[in-house]
N, C-alpha and C positions, 0 to 999 in steps of 0.2 A: 504494500500500500504506500503510495507516494505521500510525502509530508507536505503540508501546506506551507508555502513560503511566508516567512514572517515579515510583515511590512514594518518599515521604519516608523517610529512614532513622530507625530507632528512636532515641529519646533515652534514654540510660541514666545513672543516678546512684546513689550509695550510698543516699541517703534522698530520698524525695519527700514533701513536706508538702502536704496538700490544704487550702487556705484561707489567705489572707494577712491574717487578722485578728490580734488581740493574741496569742492563744495560738500561732497558726501562725508568726508572725514570730519570736516568742520561741523556739519549738522549732527553727526553722531556724538562728537565730543560735547557739544553744548547741550544736547538732549540728555546725555548721561550725567553731566554736571548738575542738571536740574532734577536728578533722581530717577530718570526713566531707565528701564532695562532695554538696551539698544543692541541691535545686531546689524551688520553690514553684509549685503550680498554683492559679490563682485564676480563677473564672468571671466575675468582674466586670471592668470596664474598667480599674480601678486598685485597689491594695491599701488595706486599712484603712478602708473607708468607714464601718463601724459604730464603729470607734474614734474617728472624728472627731465622733461624736454624744455621746460619754460626758460626763456632767456638763454637758450643754448646751454642749458644745464646750470646757469648762474642764478636763475630764479629771481627776477625783479618782481617782488611780491606786493608792492603798493607804490604810490607815486605822490610826491610832495604837492603836486597841483591840487590834490583833493584835501589838503590840510587847511586851506584858507577858511576861516569862519564864514565868510561871505558865500562860499560855495554851498555848504550844507544848510545855511540859513535862508537861502534863496527860496521864497515861498513856492514858486513854480518850478524852479530848477531847469527850466527849458533853455534859458540863455546860456547858462554855464555848462550844464550837463550835455547839451547838444554837441559841444566840442569834444567830449570825452566818450560818450556812449551813444549808440545808435539803436534804432528799432522804431516801431510805430509810436512809442511813447518813451523817449529818453528819460523823462522825469520819473518814470516808474522806479528807478533805482534809488531815489532820494530817501524814502522811509527806511529801507534796509541799511543804507550807508549811515543814516543817523542812529539806527538801532545798534549797529556794530561798525564804528567809524574806523578810518585809517589809523587814528591814534590807538583805538582799541586793538587793532591788528598788531601794531608794534608792541604794545604791552603784553598781548597774548603770547606772541612768539618769544619775547624777552623772558617771560615767566617759564617758558619751556626750554630756555637756554640759548636762544638765537639772538645774537647781537647784530644790529643792522648797520650798513654803511651806505651812504648815498652817492650815486654817480649819475650825473646828468638828469637829476630829478627823480630817478628810480631808486627804491630801497632794495638792497640785496643783503643776503646773509653775509656776515663778515667772513665766515669760513664754512666750508662744507657744501655750499651751493644748494641746488635743488635736492640732492641726495640727503643732505643734512636736514632740510625742511621736512622731507618725507619721514625721516627717521624719528624726529621729535613728535610728529603727529601720530605715528603708529605706536610709539612708546606711551603717549598719553592715552591712546585707546586701550592699550594693555593695562595701564594703571587703573583705568576706570572700569575694567571688566568688559569692554566692548569686543565681542568676537567678530572677526572678519572671515567670512566663508568664501574663499576664492574658488575658481573653477566651477562656479555655480551658475549654470545657464537657466534662465527663467523662461518657461514655456508660456505662462499666462499669469496675469494678476487680475483678480476679481474681488469684488466686495460683496459680502453676505452677512446679514445680521450684525451690522456695524463692525465687522472685522474684515481685514484684508487677507486674502488667501493667495499665496504664491506657490504655483505649481512649477517645480524645478526638476531637473534630471536627477537631483540628489534626494528628492523627497518634497514634502509639503511644509511650508512655513506659514505661520499665522501671526498677525499683529493687529494692534488697535489703531496704529497710525502708520502711514506709509510716506516716506520721503523719496521722491524720484530725483536723482542727481547723476544721471548716466552720461552727461556731456552731450555734445552735438554729433557731427559727422566727420570732423577733421581728425586726421591721424588715426585711421581705423585700426592700425596695428597696435595702438595703445589701449584699445577697447572702446574708443569713442566711435561707435559704428552706426549711431542713429536708432538703435533698438528701443531706446526709451520713448521715442515719439510714437511708436506702435502701441506701447502700454497706455500712454496718456490719451491717445486718440480713442481707444476703446472705452475710456471713461467719458467721452463726449467732447473733449477739448479740441480746439481748432489750432492748426499749425500754420504760422506765417511762412511764406516761401523760404526754404532753406538754400542758402548759397554760400560758397566759400568766402571767407574774409581774412584780412591780413595775409594776402596771397599774391604771388606774381601774376602779371597780366600778359596775354599773348597777342602777337600781331604777325601778319604774314609779310610785312615789308622785307624786301631783300637787304635793306640797310643793316638789319640786325645780324645777318650772317657775316658782315664785314667787321663788326665792332664787338663781337661777343667777348666777354671777359673784362671789358673796360669798366671802371668805376668813375663817376663824376659827381661833383656837387652841383645840383640843379634846383630849379623850382618847376613845378608842374601844375597845370590846370586840367581839370576833368570836365568834359562837356557831354551832356546827355541831350540828344536831339538838338545840338548846336547851342544849348543854353549852359552857361558856366555854372557848375555846382559846387566846386571846391578848388582850393589852391593849397599846395603843400611844398615845403622845401626840405632838402636833405640829400643824402647820398643815393645815387641811382646806380644800379647794377645792370649793365647791358648784357643780354644773353642771346643765344641763337634763336630763341623762340619769342623774345620780347623784352620786357622790363621787370626788374625786381628792385628791392631795397625798401627802407623804412618809408620814404616819401610815397612810394607806390602802394605799400601795404595800407597806409592811412586812408587812401581814397578807393581802395579795391572793393569795399562793400558797395559803393555807388556804382562802380562799373559792373559788378556782378549782378546787382538788382536791375540795372538798365538792360543788360544783355538778356536776363531772364524774361523781361517784358518785351523783347524784340526791338529795343531802341537802338539808335545810332550812338555809339560810345567812342569818344576820341579823347586822347591826351594831347596837350600842347606842352612840349618840353623846352625850357629855357636853359641853355648851356652856359650862358653868361649872366647869371641872375644878379650879379653885383654891378652891372652896367645898365644905365638907361639906354634907350634906342640910339640916340645921337652919339652918346659916348662910345657905344660899341662900334658904330659905323666909323667914327674917327679912329678908333683903335685899329680896325682892319686896314684902313687906308694908310695910316702912319706906318704900320708894320711893313706894308708893301713898298714904301718909298725910302725907308731908312738905308743908311750906307751898308749895314751888315746884310741887307736883303738883296742888294743889287745883282748878285751873282746866283741868287737862289731861284728855284722853281716855286710855283704856287704851293706844291705839297711841302717843300722844305720850309717855306715861310710860315706854315701853320704849326710847325714843331716848336714847343715851348709854350704855346697857348693851349694846345690840346695834345693828347697822345697821338702819335703819328697815324695810327689806323683811323682814329676818329676824325682828325683833320682832313685826311684824304677822302673819307666817306662823305663829309660835308661838301667838299668840292664836287664830288660825283653827283650828289643830290642837287647842287646848284647848276650843274651842267658846265662846269669850268674845268678845262684841261689841266690835269695835275702838273704837266711838264712845261706849261707856259712860264716865261720869266715873270716873277711876281711884280716887277716894276710896271708891267703892262696892264695890271688890274684896273679895270674901268669902274666908274661910279655905278653903272648899271649892274656889273658883275658883283661888286661889293654889296649892293642892296640885295641881290638874290642870295648871296652867301649869308648875309646877315639874317635873312628870313629863315634860312634853314637852321642857323645856330640858335636864334632866340625864339623861334616859333615853329619848332619841329613838330609836325602833326603826325600822330600815331593812331590809326584806326585800330581799336581793340576788337579782336575777334572772339576772345574767350579768356577765361581765367585758367590757371592751373587747377588741378583736381583738388578735392577735399583732402587727399592724402598729403598735399603740399601746403594746405592752408593751416594757419595757426589756430583759427577759431571758425565757428559757424555763425553766420548772420541769419536772422529769422529764428523761429522756434515757437513755443507755446504762447498763444495770444495773451498778452499781459492784462487785457481787459477781463480775462476770466480767472485772474489770480489776485489775491489780496496783497498789496504791496507792503503792508506792515508785517504780515505773518508768513507770507509765501504759501498760504493755504488756498486750495482750489475753491472757487466760488460755486463750482458745479458739484463737487463731491466732498462732503465733510470728512475731515481726517486725512485727506490727500494733500501733500505738499510738493512743490516743485522748486528746485534751486539750481543756481549756476547757469551753465551754457545752454541748458534745455529751454530756457525762457528766451523770448524775443528781445534779447539784450546782447550787444557785442560792443566791446570797448576798443580804443585805439591801442597802439603799442606803448609799453612802458609800465606795466604792472596793473593797469586798469581792469583787465579781465580777471586776474587773480583776486583783486580787491572785491570784485563783484561776487566771486565764488565764496570768499570768506564771509562777506556780509550777508548774502542770501542764505548761505548754509547755516550760519549762526542764528539768523532769524527763524528759519524753518525748524531747526533743532530745539531751540528754547521754547518756541511757541507750541510746537507739537507736544513737548514734555509737560508744559504748564497746563495744557488742556486735558491732560489725563487725570481722571479721578483718583487713580491709584498712586499718584506721585505723593510721596510723604516728606521729601526734603531734598536738600542739596548734598550731592556726594562730594567728599574732599579727599 
């Protein structure tokens, strides 16, 4: 007679957090500190894989631009926060950042042993980088008795009789509260594969268009094949259907497929959304941002007439102003023979050359993939989530934090600050709403 297979008993907790990234770990810690019994489910083999990649491993975890009292005291937040955060409603971030502010972030990590150093406005761990940040978070989870169940793939999450039921490959989990913090779709190999959006959609939530952000942009111009590998300090404007939408300055990286670099990342969400809607998307690059139009024209004419230039070709005369490959490529774009003596440069030729140098037009055909994007733009509609608590307005007891929401920040620690603040708000508010919470763990 065959024996009946013994089923694993259900695992029950006050709060189950789905996702052991920055927002998920923060939510679990703050929930446990408020007395809740918390467990984290993570489908990767270890927690925090995406956190390890932030800032190229250096982990800029907040930014001094958010420390101004005027920023958090702005009643609407739109004027200030529209510069730092994007989404249908950038001001959605304000309550969470007031709840757990950037100063709270510094104090929190200092208590865990992380001292910060500031570089170009971003706060970084003094030593240990992202790996050290992850270590202190997981150590705090261990201290608080928070279990992290890795390699746990969730098949389905449903709610029945005021409890959340998680059907996984490892068995069934049950909780009174559920916090979804699975990240977006960027860097799939870290576990951020978009699966969380499937769970939240089944609860009736709407998802704003998901597009890559903080991502390189692609163009089919032959120009880029000639200049791949060059870096330059530029300013760039982005146009959607011929209307200027933003302007950024910084280092540009020229690649064989198009453009990359911080200044491109900062406007990439606009390009991605424009392309998603079938709009005409163009960049205008200024390779002499420190010169007004007339100054730049005079510069070009003067260089062609100087004594040192009299024996030089046009291509040779550009060396010293631009890398050799870039200067020659500008001449090609302007239709000027590289081998012409530079003293023969005419006013008309100089004007054409100037147009290419200060107003180089780049038709954007696509972004790089989610795999090469630092964050995901779009996500859970913030109109359906309470900004003070991160609780769903559609499903009581369901909370959403971090990159899953329709919030994405610019480079410089803004996205991690959103993860810390939204995670802390979700964890504390979920714990405090539990009838079984008896006090604060220490």
